Structures are given as C-alpha cells and as structure tokens.
N, CA, C and O atoms as a printed pandas DataFrame, in Angstrom:
     atom_number atom_name residue_name chain_id  residue_number  x_coord  y_coord  z_coord
0              1         N          UNK        A               1   32.794   15.132  -35.690
1              2        CA          UNK        A               1   34.041   15.797  -36.010
2              3         C          UNK        A               1   35.160   14.765  -36.096
3              4         O          UNK        A               1   35.212   13.819  -35.310
4              5         N          UNK        A               2   36.048   14.961  -37.056
5              6        CA          UNK        A               2   37.178   14.057  -37.251
6              7         C          UNK        A               2   38.331   14.553  -36.394
7              8         O          UNK        A               2   38.658   15.740  -36.403
8              9         N          UNK        A               3   38.936   13.647  -35.663
9             10        CA          UNK        A               3   40.046   14.010  -34.779
10            11         C          UNK        A               3   41.372   13.962  -35.542
11            12         O          UNK        A               3   41.580   13.062  -36.356
12            13         N          UNK        A               4   42.264   14.911  -35.291
13            14        CA          UNK        A               4   43.584   14.858  -35.918
14            15         C          UNK        A               4   44.423   13.736  -35.335
15            16         O          UNK        A               4   44.272   13.371  -34.169
16            17         N          UNK        A               5   45.317   13.189  -36.169
17            18        CA          UNK        A               5   46.200   12.108  -35.718
18            19         C          UNK        A               5   47.242   12.623  -34.742
19            20         O          UNK        A               5   47.546   11.960  -33.750
20            21         N          UNK        A               6   47.782   13.778  -35.010
21            22        CA          UNK        A               6   48.712   14.409  -34.090
22            23         C          UNK        A               6   48.457   15.902  -34.129
23            24         O          UNK        A               6   47.583   16.355  -34.869
24            25         N          UNK        A               7   49.188   16.669  -33.362
25            26        CA          UNK        A               7   48.839   18.082  -33.221
26            27         C          UNK        A               7   49.067   18.907  -34.498
27            28         O          UNK        A               7   48.491   19.986  -34.641
28            29         N          UNK        A               8   49.908   18.407  -35.432
29            30        CA          UNK        A               8   50.152   19.148  -36.670
30            31         C          UNK        A               8   49.302   18.657  -37.832
31            32         O          UNK        A               8   49.343   19.249  -38.911
32            33         N          UNK        A               9   48.555   17.623  -37.646
33            34        CA          UNK        A               9   47.728   17.067  -38.711
34            35         C          UNK        A               9   46.477   17.909  -38.867
35            36         O          UNK        A               9   45.793   18.208  -37.888
36            37         N          UNK        A              10   46.184   18.284  -40.082
37            38        CA          UNK        A              10   45.000   19.078  -40.361
38            39         C          UNK        A              10   43.803   18.144  -40.463
39            40         O          UNK        A              10   43.842   17.192  -41.242
40            41         N          UNK        A              11   42.760   18.383  -39.712
41            42        CA          UNK        A              11   41.604   17.504  -39.818
42            43         C          UNK        A              11   40.992   17.600  -41.203
43            44         O          UNK        A              11   40.898   18.688  -41.773
44            45         N          UNK        A              12   40.583   16.489  -41.733
45            46        CA          UNK        A              12   40.017   16.431  -43.067
46            47         C          UNK        A              12   38.503   16.454  -42.951
47            48         O          UNK        A              12   37.892   15.598  -42.311
48            49         N          UNK        A              13   37.926   17.445  -43.581
49            50        CA          UNK        A              13   36.466   17.513  -43.585
50            51         C          UNK        A              13   36.001   17.455  -45.023
51            52         O          UNK        A              13   36.800   17.573  -45.952
52            53         N          UNK        A              14   34.710   17.275  -45.201
53            54        CA          UNK        A              14   34.152   17.211  -46.552
54            55         C          UNK        A              14   34.342   18.532  -47.291
55            56         O          UNK        A              14   34.589   18.533  -48.497
56            57         N          UNK        A              15   34.229   19.650  -46.587
57            58        CA          UNK        A              15   34.403   20.960  -47.217
58            59         C          UNK        A              15   35.841   21.120  -47.702
59            60         O          UNK        A              15   36.078   21.592  -48.814
60            61         N          UNK        A              16   36.797   20.725  -46.865
61            62        CA          UNK        A              16   38.207   20.822  -47.230
62            63         C          UNK        A              16   38.505   19.956  -48.446
63            64         O          UNK        A              16   39.168   20.406  -49.381
64            65         N          UNK        A              17   38.024   18.723  -48.440
65            66        CA          UNK        A              17   38.266   17.820  -49.570
66            67         C          UNK        A              17   37.620   18.348  -50.840
67            68         O          UNK        A              17   38.217   18.280  -51.914
68            69         N          UNK        A              18   36.387   18.881  -50.724
69            70        CA          UNK        A              18   35.694   19.399  -51.900
70            71         C          UNK        A              18   36.470   20.574  -52.498
71            72         O          UNK        A              18   36.629   20.653  -53.716
72            73         N          UNK        A              19   36.953   21.485  -51.652
73            74        CA          UNK        A              19   37.692   22.632  -52.179
74            75         C          UNK        A              19   39.011   22.182  -52.811
75            76         O          UNK        A              19   39.448   22.764  -53.803
76            77         N          UNK        A              20   39.645   21.156  -52.248
77            78        CA          UNK        A              20   40.888   20.627  -52.811
78            79         C          UNK        A              20   40.638   20.038  -54.189
79            80         O          UNK        A              20   41.416   20.271  -55.114
80            81         N          UNK        A              21   39.564   19.278  -54.335
81            82        CA          UNK        A              21   39.252   18.679  -55.630
82            83         C          UNK        A              21   38.847   19.740  -56.645
83            84         O          UNK        A              21   39.148   19.604  -57.831
84            85         N          UNK        A              22   38.169   20.793  -56.198
85            86        CA          UNK        A              22   37.818   21.882  -57.105
86            87         C          UNK        A              22   39.079   22.546  -57.650
87            88         O          UNK        A              22   39.160   22.852  -58.840
88            89         N          UNK        A              23   40.058   22.767  -56.781
89            90        CA          UNK        A              23   41.310   23.386  -57.222
90            91         C          UNK        A              23   42.057   22.478  -58.190
91            92         O          UNK        A              23   42.605   22.948  -59.186
92            93         N          UNK        A              24   42.080   21.180  -57.901
93            94        CA          UNK        A              24   42.749   20.234  -58.795
94            95         C          UNK        A              24   42.060   20.198  -60.151
95            96         O          UNK        A              24   42.719   20.162  -61.190
96            97         N          UNK        A              25   40.734   20.206  -60.136
97            98        CA          UNK        A              25   39.974   20.194  -61.390
98            99         C          UNK        A              25   40.212   21.454  -62.195
99           100         O          UNK        A              25   40.316   21.408  -63.420
100          101         N          UNK        A              26   40.299   22.588  -61.499
101          102        CA          UNK        A              26   40.560   23.852  -62.179
102          103         C          UNK        A              26   41.958   23.855  -62.793
103          104         O          UNK        A              26   42.144   24.327  -63.915
104          105         N          UNK        A              27   42.928   23.338  -62.070
105          106        CA          UNK        A              27   44.293   23.257  -62.595
106          107         C          UNK        A              27   44.352   22.354  -63.820
107          108         O          UNK        A              27   45.043   22.659  -64.792
108          109         N          UNK        A              28   43.622   21.239  -63.768
109          110        CA          UNK        A              28   43.586   20.319  -64.903
110          111         C          UNK        A              28   42.928   20.978  -66.108
111          112         O          UNK        A              28   43.391   20.820  -67.238
112          113         N          UNK        A              29   41.849   21.718  -65.868
113          114        CA          UNK        A              29   41.147   22.406  -66.954
114          115         C          UNK        A              29   42.061   23.450  -67.593
115          116         O          UNK        A              29   42.120   23.553  -68.818
116          117         N          UNK        A              30   42.773   24.223  -66.774
117          118        CA          UNK        A              30   43.687   25.233  -67.308
118          119         C          UNK        A              30   44.795   24.588  -68.127
119          120         O          UNK        A              30   45.199   25.106  -69.168
120          121         N          UNK        A              31   45.275   23.465  -67.647
121          122        CA          UNK        A              31   46.333   22.755  -68.357
122          123         C          UNK        A              31   45.845   22.274  -69.715
123          124         O          UNK        A              31   46.568   22.368  -70.708
124          125         N          UNK        A              32   44.614   21.757  -69.761
125          126        CA          UNK        A              32   44.075   21.241  -71.018
126          127         C          UNK        A              32   43.759   22.361  -71.996
127          128         O          UNK        A              32   43.947   22.194  -73.201
128          129         N          UNK        A              33   43.284   23.497  -71.503
129          130        CA          UNK        A              33   42.933   24.609  -72.387
130          131         C          UNK        A              33   44.163   25.221  -73.043
131          132         O          UNK        A              33   44.188   25.452  -74.251
132          133         N          UNK        A              34   45.152   25.471  -72.253
133          134        CA          UNK        A              34   46.340   26.137  -72.786
134          135         C          UNK        A              34   47.542   25.229  -72.746
135          136         O          UNK        A              34   48.629   25.640  -72.340
136          137         N          UNK        A              35   47.350   23.997  -73.165
137          138        CA          UNK        A              35   48.448   23.032  -73.088
138          139         C          UNK        A              35   49.589   23.473  -73.998
139          140         O          UNK        A              35   49.416   23.637  -75.206
140          141         N          UNK        A              36   50.744   23.658  -73.397
141          142        CA          UNK        A              36   51.932   24.000  -74.170
142          143         C          UNK        A              36   52.767   22.743  -74.310
143          144         O          UNK        A              36   52.770   21.899  -73.413
144          145         N          UNK        A              37   53.471   22.607  -75.413
145          146        CA          UNK        A              37   54.310   21.419  -75.561
146          147         C          UNK        A              37   55.420   21.416  -74.517
147          148         O          UNK        A              37   55.940   22.462  -74.129
148          149         N          UNK        A              38   55.758   20.233  -74.084
149          150        CA          UNK        A              38   56.797   20.100  -73.071
150          151         C          UNK        A              38   58.146   20.467  -73.673
151          152         O          UNK        A              38   58.468   20.086  -74.798
152          153         N          UNK        A              39   58.916   21.206  -72.909
153          154        CA          UNK        A              39   60.234   21.620  -73.373
154          155         C          UNK        A              39   61.168   20.414  -73.315
155          156         O          UNK        A              39   61.449   19.893  -72.236
156          157         N          UNK        A              40   61.639   19.980  -74.460
157          158        CA          UNK        A              40   62.536   18.837  -74.511
158          159         C          UNK        A              40   63.929   19.315  -74.893
159          160         O          UNK        A              40   64.117   20.458  -75.308
160          161         N          UNK        A              41   64.883   18.439  -74.749
161          162        CA          UNK        A              41   66.257   18.776  -75.109
162          163         C          UNK        A              41   66.351   19.108  -76.598
163          164         O          UNK        A              41   67.073   20.023  -76.995
164          165         N          UNK        A              42   65.617   18.360  -77.412
165          166        CA          UNK        A              42   65.630   18.596  -78.858
166          167         C          UNK        A              42   65.112   19.998  -79.172
167          168         O          UNK        A              42   65.686   20.705  -80.000
168          169         N          UNK        A              43   64.013   20.403  -78.503
169          170        CA          UNK        A              43   63.467   21.737  -78.724
170          171         C          UNK        A              43   64.453   22.813  -78.289
171          172         O          UNK        A              43   64.609   23.830  -78.965
172          173         N          UNK        A              44   65.118   22.584  -77.154
173          174        CA          UNK        A              44   66.103   23.557  -76.665
174          175         C          UNK        A              44   67.248   23.719  -77.653
175          176         O          UNK        A              44   67.689   24.837  -77.920
176          177         N          UNK        A              45   67.725   22.612  -78.192
177          178        CA          UNK        A              45   68.829   22.658  -79.154
178          179         C          UNK        A              45   68.388   23.376  -80.425
179          180         O          UNK        A              45   69.141   24.173  -80.984
180          181         N          UNK        A              46   67.165   23.095  -80.883
181          182        CA          UNK        A              46   66.667   23.756  -82.085
182          183         C          UNK        A              46   66.526   25.256  -81.860
183          184         O          UNK        A              46   66.876   26.049  -82.734
184          185         N          UNK        A              47   66.011   25.653  -80.688
185          186        CA          UNK        A              47   65.863   27.075  -80.398
186          187         C          UNK        A              47   67.224   27.746  -80.306
187          188         O          UNK        A              47   67.411   28.856  -80.805
188          189         N          UNK        A              48   68.163   27.081  -79.676
189          190        CA          UNK        A              48   69.507   27.621  -79.557
190          191         C          UNK        A              48   70.147   27.754  -80.936
191          192         O          UNK        A              48   70.802   28.751  -81.238
192          193         N          UNK        A              49   69.944   26.734  -81.763
193          194        CA          UNK        A              49   70.479   26.752  -83.119
194          195         C          UNK        A              49   69.865   27.897  -83.917
195          196         O          UNK        A              49   70.560   28.577  -84.672
196          197         N          UNK        A              50   68.547   28.108  -83.748
197          198        CA          UNK        A              50   67.877   29.187  -84.475
198          199         C          UNK        A              50   68.410   30.546  -84.018
199          200         O          UNK        A              50   68.612   31.440  -84.839
200          201         N          UNK        A              51   68.639   30.706  -82.700
201          202        CA          UNK        A              51   69.183   31.965  -82.197
202          203         C          UNK        A              51   70.575   32.205  -82.759
203          204         O          UNK        A              51   70.913   33.326  -83.138
204          205         N          UNK        A              52   71.386   31.149  -82.812
205          206        CA          UNK        A              52   72.729   31.270  -83.367
206          207         C          UNK        A              52   72.651   31.628  -84.845
207          208         O          UNK        A              52   73.393   32.487  -85.321
208          209         N          UNK        A              53   71.750   30.968  -85.569
209          210        CA          UNK        A              53   71.580   31.268  -86.991
210          211         C          UNK        A              53   71.085   32.697  -87.188
211          212         O          UNK        A              53   71.515   33.380  -88.118
212          213         N          UNK        A              54   70.180   33.154  -86.315
213          214        CA          UNK        A              54   69.678   34.526  -86.411
214          215         C          UNK        A              54   70.817   35.514  -86.184
215          216         O          UNK        A              54   70.918   36.519  -86.887
216          217         N          UNK        A              55   71.663   35.234  -85.217
217          218        CA          UNK        A              55   72.798   36.122  -84.957
218          219         C          UNK        A              55   73.757   36.139  -86.145
219          220         O          UNK        A              55   74.281   37.191  -86.509
220          221         N          UNK        A              56   73.983   34.983  -86.742
221          222        CA          UNK        A              56   74.857   34.901  -87.914
222          223         C          UNK        A              56   74.238   35.663  -89.085
223          224         O          UNK        A              56   74.940   36.356  -89.822
224          225         N          UNK        A              57   72.920   35.531  -89.252
225          226        CA          UNK        A              57   72.221   36.265  -90.308
226          227         C          UNK        A              57   72.384   37.768  -90.105
227          228         O          UNK        A              57   72.665   38.499  -91.054
228          229         N          UNK        A              58   72.207   38.229  -88.866
229          230        CA          UNK        A              58   72.351   39.657  -88.581
230          231         C          UNK        A              58   73.752   40.148  -88.936
231          232         O          UNK        A              58   73.915   41.216  -89.526
232          233         N          UNK        A              59   74.749   39.363  -88.573
233          234        CA          UNK        A              59   76.127   39.753  -88.868
234          235         C          UNK        A              59   76.389   39.755  -90.375
235          236         O          UNK        A              59   77.018   40.679  -90.892
236          237         N          UNK        A              60   75.918   38.738  -91.074
237          238        CA          UNK        A              60   76.115   38.672  -92.524
238          239         C          UNK        A              60   75.384   39.810  -93.237
239          240         O          UNK        A              60   75.896   40.385  -94.197
240          241         N          UNK        A              61   74.181   40.125  -92.755
241          242        CA          UNK        A              61   73.420   41.227  -93.341
242          243         C          UNK        A              61   74.171   42.541  -93.154
243          244         O          UNK        A              61   74.270   43.352  -94.075
244          245         N          UNK        A              62   74.694   42.737  -91.955
245          246        CA          UNK        A              62   75.468   43.940  -91.672
246          247         C          UNK        A              62   76.678   44.039  -92.591
247          248         O          UNK        A              62   76.921   45.090  -93.183
248          249         N          UNK        A              63   77.434   42.961  -92.715
249          250        CA          UNK        A              63   78.628   42.971  -93.563
250          251         C          UNK        A              63   78.266   43.226  -95.022
251          252         O          UNK        A              63   78.957   43.973  -95.714
252          253         N          UNK        A              64   77.186   42.610  -95.487
253          254        CA          UNK        A              64   76.772   42.800  -96.881
254          255         C          UNK        A              64   76.383   44.250  -97.139
255          256         O          UNK        A              64   76.739   44.824  -98.168
256          257         N          UNK        A              65   75.658   44.830  -96.210
257          258        CA          UNK        A              65   75.222   46.214  -96.411
258          259         C          UNK        A              65   76.399   47.180  -96.344
259          260         O          UNK        A              65   76.466   48.131  -97.123
260          261         N          UNK        A              66   77.313   46.945  -95.432
261          262        CA          UNK        A              66   78.470   47.836  -95.309
262          263         C          UNK        A              66   79.384   47.703  -96.527
263          264         O          UNK        A              66   79.876   48.705  -97.044
264          265         N          UNK        A              67   79.611   46.481  -96.984
265          266        CA          UNK        A              67   80.532   46.278  -98.108
266          267         C          UNK        A              67   79.976   46.811  -99.425
267          268         O          UNK        A              67   80.748   47.105 -100.338
268          269         N          UNK        A              68   78.663   46.942  -99.544
269          270        CA          UNK        A              68   78.065   47.487 -100.771
270          271         C          UNK        A              68   77.680   48.951 -100.617
271          272         O          UNK        A              68   76.992   49.511 -101.471
272          273         N          UNK        A              69   78.122   49.566  -99.532
273          274        CA          UNK        A              69   77.839   50.983  -99.248
274          275         C          UNK        A              69   76.348   51.299  -99.180
275          276         O          UNK        A              69   75.918   52.393  -99.547
276          277         N          UNK        A              70   75.569   50.335  -98.707
277          278        CA          UNK        A              70   74.133   50.587  -98.505
278          279         C          UNK        A              70   73.932   51.172  -97.117
279          280         O          UNK        A              70   74.426   50.610  -96.140
280          281         N          UNK        A              71   73.225   52.279  -97.007
281          282        CA          UNK        A              71   72.946   52.819  -95.674
282          283         C          UNK        A              71   72.029   51.871  -94.896
283          284         O          UNK        A              71   71.124   51.260  -95.464
284          285         N          UNK        A              72   72.273   51.762  -93.607
285          286        CA          UNK        A              72   71.483   50.840  -92.787
286          287         C          UNK        A              72   70.021   51.258  -92.671
287          288         O          UNK        A              72   69.164   50.421  -92.388
288          289         N          UNK        A              73   69.725   52.529  -92.883
289          290        CA          UNK        A              73   68.329   52.942  -92.782
290          291         C          UNK        A              73   67.473   52.363  -93.913
291          292         O          UNK        A              73   66.247   52.453  -93.864
292          293         N          UNK        A              74   68.102   51.775  -94.921
293          294        CA          UNK        A              74   67.346   51.091  -95.982
294          295         C          UNK        A              74   66.607   49.872  -95.436
295          296         O          UNK        A              74   65.648   49.401  -96.049
296          297         N          UNK        A              75   67.051   49.356  -94.279
297          298        CA          UNK        A              75   66.356   48.218  -93.668
298          299         C          UNK        A              75   64.954   48.590  -93.202
299          300         O          UNK        A              75   64.130   47.710  -92.954
300          301         N          UNK        A              76   64.680   49.884  -93.081
301          302        CA          UNK        A              76   63.341   50.315  -92.685
302          303         C          UNK        A              76   62.373   50.318  -93.862
303          304         O          UNK        A              76   61.172   50.512  -93.674
304          305         N          UNK        A              77   62.878   50.106  -95.067
305          306        CA          UNK        A              77   62.016   50.029  -96.245
306          307         C          UNK        A              77   61.139   48.782  -96.142
307          308         O          UNK        A              77   61.642   47.673  -95.967
308          309         N          UNK        A              78   59.841   48.972  -96.250
309          310        CA          UNK        A              78   58.880   47.878  -96.065
310          311         C          UNK        A              78   59.078   46.780  -97.100
311          312         O          UNK        A              78   59.018   45.598  -96.762
312          313         N          UNK        A              79   59.311   47.149  -98.346
313          314        CA          UNK        A              79   59.469   46.143  -99.406
314          315         C          UNK        A              79   60.740   45.312  -99.218
315          316         O          UNK        A              79   60.717   44.092  -99.381
316          317         N          UNK        A              80   61.833   45.966  -98.881
317          318        CA          UNK        A              80   63.084   45.239  -98.653
318          319         C          UNK        A              80   62.956   44.312  -97.451
319          320         O          UNK        A              80   63.401   43.164  -97.488
320          321         N          UNK        A              81   62.350   44.817  -96.397
321          322        CA          UNK        A              81   62.195   44.026  -95.178
322          323         C          UNK        A              81   61.333   42.791  -95.435
323          324         O          UNK        A              81   61.682   41.697  -94.992
324          325         N          UNK        A              82   60.220   42.949  -96.138
325          326        CA          UNK        A              82   59.349   41.793  -96.412
326          327         C          UNK        A              82   60.037   40.801  -97.348
327          328         O          UNK        A              82   59.866   39.592  -97.192
328          329         N          UNK        A              83   60.812   41.293  -98.318
329          330        CA          UNK        A              83   61.555   40.411  -99.214
330          331         C          UNK        A              83   62.552   39.559  -98.428
331          332         O          UNK        A              83   62.617   38.343  -98.607
332          333         N          UNK        A              84   63.319   40.203  -97.565
333          334        CA          UNK        A              84   64.313   39.472  -96.776
334          335         C          UNK        A              84   63.660   38.464  -95.835
335          336         O          UNK        A              84   64.167   37.355  -95.666
336          337         N          UNK        A              85   62.545   38.840  -95.224
337          338        CA          UNK        A              85   61.864   37.919  -94.313
338          339         C          UNK        A              85   61.265   36.739  -95.063
339          340         O          UNK        A              85   61.283   35.615  -94.561
340          341         N          UNK        A              86   60.736   36.978  -96.256
341          342        CA          UNK        A              86   60.146   35.882  -97.043
342          343         C          UNK        A              86   61.185   34.877  -97.503
343          344         O          UNK        A              86   60.983   33.669  -97.376
344          345         N          UNK        A              87   62.277   35.358  -98.028
345          346        CA          UNK        A              87   63.225   34.461  -98.673
346          347         C          UNK        A              87   64.386   34.028  -97.780
347          348         O          UNK        A              87   65.063   33.046  -98.083
348          349         N          UNK        A              88   64.619   34.738  -96.699
349          350        CA          UNK        A              88   65.700   34.342  -95.790
350          351         C          UNK        A              88   65.184   33.589  -94.578
351          352         O          UNK        A              88   65.950   32.903  -93.900
352          353         N          UNK        A              89   63.898   33.708  -94.299
353          354        CA          UNK        A              89   63.258   33.016  -93.164
354          355         C          UNK        A              89   63.835   33.436  -91.820
355          356         O          UNK        A              89   63.817   32.655  -90.868
356          357         N          UNK        A              90   64.340   34.644  -91.730
357          358        CA          UNK        A              90   64.827   35.199  -90.470
358          359         C          UNK        A              90   64.166   36.543  -90.253
359          360         O          UNK        A              90   63.728   37.193  -91.202
360          361         N          UNK        A              91   64.096   36.955  -88.998
361          362        CA          UNK        A              91   63.603   38.292  -88.696
362          363         C          UNK        A              91   64.669   39.295  -89.105
363          364         O          UNK        A              91   65.852   39.116  -88.815
364          365         N          UNK        A              92   64.246   40.335  -89.770
365          366        CA          UNK        A              92   65.183   41.376  -90.172
366          367         C          UNK        A              92   65.296   42.355  -89.007
367          368         O          UNK        A              92   64.295   42.940  -88.593
368          369         N          UNK        A              93   66.494   42.538  -88.478
369          370        CA          UNK        A              93   66.650   43.423  -87.323
370          371         C          UNK        A              93   66.513   44.884  -87.720
371          372         O          UNK        A              93   66.676   45.245  -88.886
372          373         N          UNK        A              94   66.220   45.693  -86.757
373          374        CA          UNK        A              94   66.163   47.129  -86.967
374          375         C          UNK        A              94   67.588   47.649  -87.144
375          376         O          UNK        A              94   68.543   47.033  -86.669
376          377         N          UNK        A              95   67.725   48.763  -87.818
377          378        CA          UNK        A              95   69.068   49.304  -88.051
378          379         C          UNK        A              95   69.784   49.619  -86.744
379          380         O          UNK        A              95   70.997   49.431  -86.642
380          381         N          UNK        A              96   69.053   50.094  -85.749
381          382        CA          UNK        A              96   69.694   50.429  -84.469
382          383         C          UNK        A              96   70.224   49.178  -83.770
383          384         O          UNK        A              96   71.246   49.234  -83.087
384          385         N          UNK        A              97   69.534   48.057  -83.940
385          386        CA          UNK        A              97   70.003   46.799  -83.355
386          387         C          UNK        A              97   71.332   46.397  -83.970
387          388         O          UNK        A              97   72.252   45.989  -83.262
388          389         N          UNK        A              98   71.430   46.514  -85.279
389          390        CA          UNK        A              98   72.689   46.177  -85.945
390          391         C          UNK        A              98   73.815   47.087  -85.474
391          392         O          UNK        A              98   74.934   46.633  -85.236
392          393         N          UNK        A              99   73.513   48.360  -85.343
393          394        CA          UNK        A              99   74.551   49.298  -84.909
394          395         C          UNK        A              99   75.021   49.006  -83.500
395          396         O          UNK        A              99   76.219   49.016  -83.219
396          397         N          UNK        A             100   74.068   48.745  -82.611
397          398        CA          UNK        A             100   74.413   48.540  -81.201
398          399         C          UNK        A             100   75.165   47.241  -80.975
399          400         O          UNK        A             100   76.119   47.200  -80.198
400          401         N          UNK        A             101   74.742   46.180  -81.649
401          402        CA          UNK        A             101   75.273   44.860  -81.322
402          403         C          UNK        A             101   76.402   44.385  -82.220
403          404         O          UNK        A             101   77.181   43.524  -81.812
404          405         N          UNK        A             102   76.515   44.919  -83.434
405          406        CA          UNK        A             102   77.478   44.347  -84.371
406          407         C          UNK        A             102   78.591   45.295  -84.792
407          408         O          UNK        A             102   79.587   44.855  -85.366
408          409         N          UNK        A             103   78.446   46.569  -84.522
409          410        CA          UNK        A             103   79.472   47.522  -84.941
410          411         C          UNK        A             103   80.808   47.200  -84.291
411          412         O          UNK        A             103   81.835   47.139  -84.966
412          413         N          UNK        A             104   80.791   46.996  -82.990
413          414        CA          UNK        A             104   82.053   46.763  -82.290
414          415         C          UNK        A             104   82.732   45.482  -82.768
415          416         O          UNK        A             104   83.949   45.463  -82.952
416          417         N          UNK        A             105   81.968   44.417  -82.972
417          418        CA          UNK        A             105   82.555   43.142  -83.418
418          419         C          UNK        A             105   83.238   43.303  -84.772
419          420         O          UNK        A             105   84.353   42.821  -84.971
420          421         N          UNK        A             106   82.576   43.970  -85.688
421          422        CA          UNK        A             106   83.143   44.135  -87.023
422          423         C          UNK        A             106   84.332   45.095  -86.972
423          424         O          UNK        A             106   85.330   44.889  -87.663
424          425         N          UNK        A             107   84.225   46.131  -86.162
425          426        CA          UNK        A             107   85.353   47.046  -85.989
426          427         C          UNK        A             107   86.567   46.289  -85.466
427          428         O          UNK        A             107   87.680   46.464  -85.962
428          429         N          UNK        A             108   86.348   45.458  -84.471
429          430        CA          UNK        A             108   87.436   44.687  -83.876
430          431         C          UNK        A             108   88.053   43.736  -84.904
431          432         O          UNK        A             108   89.277   43.639  -85.001
432          433         N          UNK        A             109   87.213   43.033  -85.672
433          434        CA          UNK        A             109   87.722   42.118  -86.700
434          435         C          UNK        A             109   88.537   42.865  -87.751
435          436         O          UNK        A             109   89.620   42.423  -88.136
436          437         N          UNK        A             110   88.011   43.995  -88.211
437          438        CA          UNK        A             110   88.706   44.783  -89.228
438          439         C          UNK        A             110   90.020   45.327  -88.682
439          440         O          UNK        A             110   91.039   45.323  -89.372
440          441         N          UNK        A             111   89.989   45.783  -87.468
441          442        CA          UNK        A             111   91.193   46.306  -86.831
442          443         C          UNK        A             111   92.252   45.217  -86.692
443          444         O          UNK        A             111   93.437   45.475  -86.904
444          445         N          UNK        A             112   91.838   44.007  -86.339
445          446        CA          UNK        A             112   92.775   42.882  -86.229
446          447         C          UNK        A             112   93.419   42.563  -87.574
447          448         O          UNK        A             112   94.609   42.258  -87.638
448          449         N          UNK        A             113   92.631   42.634  -88.649
449          450        CA          UNK        A             113   93.166   42.374  -89.993
450          451         C          UNK        A             113   94.216   43.425  -90.347
451          452         O          UNK        A             113   95.285   43.085  -90.853
452          453         N          UNK        A             114   93.919   44.699  -90.085
453          454        CA          UNK        A             114   94.882   45.759  -90.378
454          455         C          UNK        A             114   96.159   45.595  -89.565
455          456         O          UNK        A             114   97.261   45.781  -90.082
456          457         N          UNK        A             115   96.010   45.252  -88.310
457          458        CA          UNK        A             115   97.191   45.057  -87.463
458          459         C          UNK        A             115   98.048   43.911  -87.973
459          460         O          UNK        A             115   99.277   43.978  -87.950
460          461         N          UNK        A             116   97.389   42.864  -88.430
461          462        CA          UNK        A             116   98.109   41.682  -88.905
462          463         C          UNK        A             116   98.939   41.998  -90.152
463          464         O          UNK        A             116  100.077   41.544  -90.274
464          465         N          UNK        A             117   98.373   42.767  -91.065
465          466        CA          UNK        A             117   99.055   43.015  -92.333
466          467         C          UNK        A             117   99.903   44.281  -92.352
467          468         O          UNK        A             117  100.891   44.343  -93.084
468          469         N          UNK        A             118   99.548   45.276  -91.579
469          470        CA          UNK        A             118  100.240   46.555  -91.699
470          471         C          UNK        A             118  101.131   46.904  -90.516
471          472         O          UNK        A             118  101.866   47.890  -90.571
472          473         N          UNK        A             119  101.081   46.135  -89.474
473          474        CA          UNK        A             119  101.924   46.466  -88.317
474          475         C          UNK        A             119  102.977   45.410  -88.117
475          476         O          UNK        A             119  103.784   45.510  -87.193
C-alpha cells in the first residue's frame, strides 16, 4: 500500500491512475470527434457584424413592404421567401417578428419626423 504524504493527500493506486487516464482519453476522443473551431475575436466580430446586418435587413425589408403597401403576410409565401433568401443571403423573418420588433422603432422615427416638420 502507498502511504499518503500528508493527511489530505489522496493515495495513488494503479486503479486510480488507470481510471484517470481512461477519463482523459475519453475527453480527448470526444474533443477530436466533435472538434469545434475555437472562438476567436475575428469570429466574434464577424458574427456580431452578421447579426447587425440581419437586423438592418429586417428593418429595410419592413420599410420596403410598408412603403409599397404590401401586407406583411406575403412574407409567408414560399416563393417570395426562397427568392429573398437566395439573393439577399439573409434569413427572412416571420411577419410576427417584424411586427413585434420593428413596429415601435418605425413608429417612433415617423412620429419624430412629423413632430419636426409639423409642430
């Protein structure tokens, strides 16, 4: 039997070492199987930029549809949605998403314009 160095030291046995190496090997195997790319600053900036661009796309899409009197439920049309996704390279949001997230912003902007010119 191996004696501990002090009262808090865990004695090292062959069984303990074997189980430790098995766990390390399993962790290494999992890492190699599902290796994900390391998150770098460049990747974070690109993802942030894409999210910002997606938000801008959603707002521009909303403004375009409202200014041309297109009902938002037209976004549920499969052909229109696939066309926009193919050529714009952005996810086309659901009509309810546009209503929930962008109505107030556009209302506020429009209201500010009216206040500026008419009040």
